[in-house]
VMD Tcl script that draws the C-alpha trace (Angstrom):
set ca {
  {5.01 -2.15 -13.27}
  {1.50 -3.67 -13.73}
  {0.11 -4.43 -10.33}
  {-2.11 -7.49 -10.28}
  {-2.68 -8.24 -6.57}
  {-2.30 -6.52 -3.16}
  {-2.17 -8.45 0.08}
  {-2.25 -7.08 3.61}
  {-0.91 -9.01 6.57}
  {-0.13 -8.11 10.19}
  {-2.83 -5.42 10.35}
  {-2.45 -4.05 13.79}
  {-4.12 -0.95 15.31}
  {-2.50 0.27 18.47}
  {-4.45 2.83 20.59}
  {-1.35 3.48 22.72}
  {0.51 4.93 19.77}
  {-2.39 5.99 17.60}
  {-1.19 4.10 14.50}
  {-2.46 1.39 12.22}
  {0.38 -0.77 10.97}
  {0.54 -3.49 8.37}
  {2.75 -5.33 5.83}
  {1.51 -4.83 2.32}
  {2.62 -7.18 -0.48}
  {2.34 -5.81 -4.06}
  {2.44 -8.47 -6.79}
  {3.11 -7.29 -10.23}
  {4.30 -8.50 -13.67}
  {7.97 -7.89 -12.45}
  {7.73 -9.60 -9.11}
  {6.75 -8.89 -5.55}
  {7.47 -5.87 -3.43}
  {6.90 -5.76 0.41}
  {6.01 -2.41 2.01}
  {5.62 -1.70 5.67}
  {2.91 0.87 6.11}
  {1.50 2.90 9.00}
  {-1.28 5.40 9.20}
  {-2.65 7.67 12.00}
  {-5.75 6.06 13.42}
  {-7.51 9.33 13.63}
  {-7.36 9.83 9.85}
  {-8.83 6.54 8.81}
  {-12.25 5.01 9.63}
  {-11.93 1.35 10.69}
  {-14.00 0.20 7.63}
  {-11.53 1.98 5.35}
  {-8.25 0.79 6.83}
  {-7.39 -1.85 4.22}
  {-8.19 0.58 1.30}
  {-6.09 3.34 2.95}
  {-3.12 0.94 3.51}
  {-3.25 -0.12 -0.18}
  {-3.13 3.53 -1.22}
  {-0.21 4.23 1.15}
  {1.80 1.26 -0.25}
  {1.27 2.45 -3.82}
  {2.20 6.00 -2.76}
  {5.44 4.60 -1.24}
  {6.18 2.59 -4.30}
  {5.75 5.62 -6.60}
  {8.41 7.43 -4.53}
  {11.06 4.96 -5.51}
  {13.61 6.53 -7.81}
  {12.75 4.52 -10.95}
  {9.10 5.48 -10.63}
  {9.51 8.96 -9.39}
  {11.91 9.87 -12.29}
  {9.39 8.69 -14.82}
  {11.57 5.87 -16.15}
  {8.84 3.39 -15.26}
  {5.13 3.76 -14.51}
  {2.87 2.18 -12.06}
  {-0.41 0.70 -13.45}
  {-3.10 -1.18 -11.51}
  {-5.31 -4.04 -12.64}
  {-8.91 -2.96 -13.18}
  {-10.96 -3.12 -9.92}
  {-7.92 -3.73 -7.69}
  {-8.71 -0.78 -5.38}
  {-12.47 -1.18 -5.47}
}
mol new
graphics top color blue
foreach p $ca { graphics top sphere $p radius 0.5 }
foreach p [lrange $ca 0 end-1] q [lrange $ca 1 end] { graphics top cylinder $p $q radius 0.2 }
display resetview
């Protein structure tokens, strides 16, 4: 999978449950995958939330059986996570 774009929607930080939540859409050469992400607020600076959510979505994607087994690999377009 060659990831060309990552979009984040529904970014929501809730102080009452100490989580940042968002929907992350990963667009690649083989289609689009939607990933629901949440991160503890205490671990992520507000300025780095989007970056942390992108990394979390890619981490979840790599845990899918076809990627975890090594049958397929995940590659990113240059500068995508910059």
